Structures are given as C-alpha cells and as structure tokens.
C-alpha positions in Angstrom: 11.8 -25.4 10.4 13.1 -23.2 13.2 10.9 -21.0 15.2 12.4 -18.0 17.0 9.8 -16.3 19.4 12.4 -14.0 20.9 15.4 -12.2 19.8 17.5 -14.0 22.4 16.6 -17.3 20.8 18.1 -16.0 17.5 21.2 -14.7 19.2 21.6 -18.2 20.7 21.1 -20.0 17.4 23.5 -17.5 15.5 26.2 -17.9 18.2 26.0 -14.2 19.2 26.6 -12.7 22.4 23.6 -12.3 24.8 21.3 -9.5 23.5 21.7 -6.4 25.5 18.0 -5.4 25.1 15.2 -8.1 25.1 13.1 -6.3 22.5 15.6 -4.7 20.2 19.1 -5.7 19.1 21.5 -4.5 16.4 23.6 -7.5 15.3 26.9 -7.2 13.7 26.4 -9.6 10.6 30.0 -10.5 10.4 29.6 -12.3 13.8 26.6 -14.3 12.7 27.5 -18.1 12.7 24.4 -20.2 12.3 24.5 -23.3 14.7 24.1 -25.8 11.7 26.2 -27.9 9.1 23.3 -27.8 6.7 23.4 -26.0 3.5 19.9 -24.8 3.8 18.2 -23.1 6.8 14.5 -22.4 7.1 12.8 -20.5 10.0 10.0 -18.3 11.1 10.6 -15.4 13.5 8.2 -13.5 15.7 9.9 -10.2 15.2 10.7 -7.5 12.6 14.2 -7.7 10.9 15.9 -5.0 8.9 19.1 -6.2 7.3 21.9 -4.4 5.5 24.5 -7.0 4.1 27.6 -6.9 2.0 29.9 -9.3 0.6 27.3 -12.3 0.5 28.0 -15.4 -1.6 24.6 -15.3 -3.5 23.8 -12.5 -5.9 20.4 -11.0 -5.4 17.8 -10.6 -8.1 15.3 -8.1 -8.0 12.0 -8.5 -9.9 13.4 -11.4 -12.0 16.4 -9.3 -13.1 20.0 -8.8 -11.9 21.0 -5.2 -11.0 24.4 -3.4 -10.2 23.5 -1.8 -7.0 25.8 -4.1 -5.1 27.1 -1.6 -2.7 24.6 -2.5 0.0 21.6 -4.9 0.1 18.8 -3.8 2.3 15.9 -6.1 3.2 13.0 -6.1 5.4 11.2 -9.1 7.0 7.9 -9.0 9.2 7.0 -11.3 11.9 5.5 -14.6 11.0 7.4 -14.8 7.6 9.2 -17.9 6.5 12.8 -17.4 5.6 14.9 -19.8 3.8 18.7 -19.2 3.4 20.9 -21.4 1.1 24.5 -21.4 2.1 27.1 -22.2 -0.5 30.0 -24.0 0.9 32.0 -23.8 -1.9 32.4 -20.0 -1.8 34.3 -18.5 1.0 33.5 -14.8 1.8 33.7 -12.5 4.6 30.1 -11.2 5.0 29.4 -8.0 6.8 26.6 -5.6 7.5 24.0 -5.3 10.2 20.6 -6.7 11.3 18.2 -4.7 13.4 15.8 -6.8 15.2 12.6 -5.4 16.6 10.1 -7.3 18.7 6.5 -6.0 18.2 6.2 -5.5 22.0 8.8 -2.8 21.7 6.3 -0.9 19.6 3.3 -1.0 21.9 1.7 2.2 22.9 3.4 4.1 20.1 1.9 5.3 16.9 4.6 3.0 14.9 2.9 -0.1 16.3 0.1 0.6 13.8 1.9 2.6 11.0 4.8 0.1 10.6 2.2 -2.1 8.6 1.7 0.6 6.3 5.3 0.3 4.9 4.9 -2.0 1.8 8.4 -3.1 1.7 7.9 -5.4 4.6 5.6 -7.5 2.4 8.2 -7.9 -0.4 10.0 -11.1 -1.1 13.5 -11.4 0.1 14.7 -11.4 -3.7 13.1 -8.0 -3.9 15.5 -6.3 -1.5 16.7 -2.6 -1.8 19.9 -1.7 -3.3 21.6 1.2 -1.8 24.4 3.5 -3.1 27.4 4.0 -1.1 26.1 7.5 0.1 22.6 6.0 1.0 24.2 3.0 2.9 26.3 5.6 5.2 23.1 7.2 6.1 21.4 4.0 7.2 24.3 2.8 9.1 24.5 6.0 11.0 20.7 5.6 11.9 21.4 1.9 13.0 24.0 3.0 15.3 22.1 5.7 16.7 19.5 3.2 17.7 22.2 0.9 19.2 23.8 3.6 21.1 20.4 4.7 22.7 19.5 1.2 23.9 22.9 0.7 25.2 22.9 3.9 27.3 21.0 4.3 30.6 17.3 3.6 30.0 15.1 6.2 31.2 11.5 7.5 30.2 12.8 9.2 26.9 14.7 6.0 25.6 11.7 4.3 23.9 10.5 7.6 22.1 14.0 8.4 21.0 14.5 4.9 19.5 11.1 5.0 17.9 12.0 8.2 16.2 15.1 6.7 14.8 13.2 3.7 13.6 10.6 5.9 11.8 13.3 8.0 10.2 15.0 4.8 9.0 11.8 3.6 7.4 11.1 6.8 5.8 14.5 6.9 4.3 13.8 3.3 3.2 10.6 4.4 1.5 12.4 7.1 -0.3 15.2 4.9 -1.6 12.6 2.5 -2.8 10.8 5.0 -4.9 14.3 6.1 -6.4 15.0 2.5 -7.1 11.6 2.1 -9.0 12.4 5.4 -10.9 15.9 4.3 -11.9 14.6 1.1 -13.2 11.9 2.8 -15.2 12.3 0.8 -18.3 12.0 -2.5 -16.4 8.9 -1.2 -14.6 7.2 -0.3 -17.8 7.9 -3.8 -19.1 6.0 -5.0 -16.0 3.3 -2.7 -17.1 3.2 -4.2 -20.7 3.4 -7.7 -19.1 0.3 -6.8 -16.8 -1.7 -5.7 -20.0 -1.0 -8.9 -21.5 -1.9 -10.9 -18.4 -5.3 -8.9 -18.0 -6.2 -9.5 -21.7 -5.7 -13.1 -21.4 -8.1 -13.0 -18.4 -10.8 -10.9 -19.9 -10.6 -12.4 -23.5 -11.2 -16.0 -22.3 -14.6 -16.7 -20.8 -13.3 -19.9 -19.2 -10.8 -18.0 -17.0 -13.7 -16.0 -15.6 -15.7 -19.0 -14.5 -14.0 -18.7 -11.0 -14.7 -15.1 -11.0 -12.9 -11.7 -11.5 -9.1 -12.3 -11.1 -7.7 -11.2 -7.8 -4.4 -9.0 -7.0 -2.9 -12.3 -5.8 -3.7 -14.2 -9.0 -2.2 -11.3 -11.2 0.8 -11.0 -9.0 1.4 -14.7 -9.2 1.2 -14.8 -13.0 3.9 -11.9 -13.2 6.0 -13.8 -10.5 6.0 -10.7 -8.2 4.6 -10.2 -4.8 1.2 -8.3 -4.4 2.8 -5.3 -2.5 5.9 -4.9 -4.7 3.6 -5.1 -8.0 1.3 -2.5 -6.6 4.3 -0.2 -5.5 5.8 -0.3 -9.0 2.5 0.4 -10.6 1.8 3.4 -8.4 5.1 4.7 -9.5 4.7 4.1 -13.2 1.0 4.7 -13.6 -0.4 6.2 -10.4 -2.7 3.3 -9.9 -2.7 0.1 -7.7 -3.2 -3.4 -9.2 -6.8 -3.4 -8.3 -7.5 -0.3 -10.2 -5.7 -1.8 -13.2 -7.9 -4.8 -13.0 -11.0 -2.8 -12.6 -10.0 -0.5 -15.5 -9.8 -3.6 -17.8 -13.1 -4.9 -16.7 -14.7 -1.7 -17.4 -13.0 -1.5 -20.8 -14.4 -5.1 -21.6 -17.8 -4.2 -20.3 -17.9 -1.2 -22.6 -17.0 -3.3 -25.5 -19.7 -5.8 -24.9 -22.3 -3.1 -24.0 -21.8 -1.5 -27.4 -21.2 -4.2 -29.8 -23.4 -7.0 -28.5 -27.0 -7.7 -27.6 -26.3 -9.4 -24.4 -28.2 -8.2 -21.2 -26.4 -6.4 -18.6 -27.0 -9.6 -16.3 -25.4 -11.8 -19.0 -22.5 -9.3 -19.4 -21.9 -9.3 -15.6 -21.8 -13.1 -15.6 -19.5 -13.2 -18.6 -17.0 -10.7 -16.7 -16.9 -12.9 -13.6 -19.5 -11.1 -11.3 -21.7 -13.4 -9.0 -24.3 -10.8 -8.9 -25.3 -8.2 -11.7 -25.9 -5.6 -9.0 -22.3 -5.5 -8.0 -21.4 -5.0 -11.8 -23.7 -2.3 -12.3 -22.7 -0.6 -9.1 -18.9 -0.8 -10.1 -19.6 0.3 -13.5 -21.5 3.4 -12.5 -18.7 4.5 -10.0 -16.1 4.3 -12.7 -18.0 6.0 -15.6 -20.8 8.0 -13.7 -23.6 6.3 -15.9 -25.2 3.0 -15.6 -24.5 0.1 -18.0 -28.0 0.6 -19.5 -27.4 4.5 -20.0 -24.0 3.7 -21.4 -25.7 1.3 -23.9 -28.4 3.8 -24.6 -25.9 6.3 -25.7 -24.9 4.2 -28.7 -28.5 3.8 -29.9 
C-alpha cells in the first residue's frame, strides 16, 4: 500500500506537474496517470481530497443501488482513509474532472480546521458519492477554479482567508446537494428505514444477540451494508432522528413491553436488554419517558 504524506508525493506518483502550492492543489483529472501497471492501486493519504469525475470506466453504486445521476460524480475523502482503485484495462475511456487536494496544515488557525470534521460526507464510503446535475456541476467547477486562481496569483495576507471562504462555500453547496439527493431518493431511503426496523427487531427479540450488550451504531450500519455517517444522514432526512436515537427508541419500546406484560424485575429487564448496569437502564428510560421503570409499571396496576 502506498502512503502519500504530502500533495507533492501524490503529484509525483500520478505523473503530474510539480504542485504550485505545497498545501493545496487543483488537479486536472484527465492528466492523472498513475505510475503502475497493476490493475489495482491501494493507498493512504494525509490530506483531504474532493473529486469531481466524469467518464470513468466503472459505474458507481450508491447505497447498494445504481442511479442515473451520471453527469458528475462528487466524492470526499478525509486524511488517513484507505483508498482502493480498480482499473479496468479492457475499457478505454477519456476520464476528466478535477481533484482538489487540501493538506490539513493549510487549515490551521482557521475555523474550518475544526468545522470541516462536522461534514458527514467526508466519512462516507467511496461508493456513496454525490451525484450532480449539470447545473450543480457547473457551480462546483467554478468554485474549484476560483480556488485555483487564488493560489496561482500573488500570495498576500488575504489569500488564505479567501481560499478558505471558497472551500467553505464548496462544502456548503455539497451539503445542500447531498440533502437533495436524499430527498430525491425518498423511496429508497424509506426502504432503509424498513430494513433498520427489521434489524433492530432481530436484535431486541433475541436475547442471545444482546449478551454482548446493546447494539452499536457501527453494528447496525454494518448489518445494513452502509457507513455509520451515511446511515445517520439518511435517517435524519427521513425521520428526523439519528441511528442512535432509533436504537434507543426500540430499546424503550421493548422495555415498556416487558414492564407491562411480565413480572421480571427492573434489573432483570435491564440485563435482558443488554445493559451492564440496571442504573444505566433506569436513567435512560426516565430521560425518554419522564417516568422511572417502576412508575411506568405501576401505571398498569
């Protein structure tokens, strides 16, 4: 596996001209030519990568489904993520597009150094890319070129702030487009909600699966073959609640069922639902229902 610690190392490996700025670079994707004869490349990079690609040989899937937003494929990769690219040697195409590479050092002493971690799409898997319409793509390309024009001009005390502003605008547009994509795929997203309900029922209806504790967001996401960030983003659009909230809601639903239909003690119910400590169960139950488990049970007697 290759490790790119700097943007210049990526330029060298991709047979690109020397980067004009050590910490930020806009790459013409049509000029990328990886220095390998292998049909599979694997690497880790220490910088952010925002890619807008066209005419690629592989079709992208989104959430295990194929979609027709083929005008532009917009993807986001955070530092320290492992990328694997499979090259189909039998298909000859002329790929095009742009790669914006941003080293974290460029963001130091700016609000974006912290806030960039709040954009969930940097945690999405590569096959969970954003698909742009022609109009959306034109807006993004113009923003990318504005960033390039700024770092190519004479650097002064305003340059970094101006570039940072363009990057923030780019990320805000991406956030808007992701939400649009979730809405336009409303039917598919509701199918995810249905599958989530089935997965949660399987956990909470089977005491053996709760031996190791309450299912985590990562476990649930893996069961649905989705990344945790992507799943939570979809659920927030469809239901207004995160994955963690859905897990807790199902847990409270099962707790109410046991409290009202069995004679199990509160501690026994807590252990059956995967809690290590009954006090933690009672605290969560009261925070969600405004009554303690005992008070809830008494309301049925």
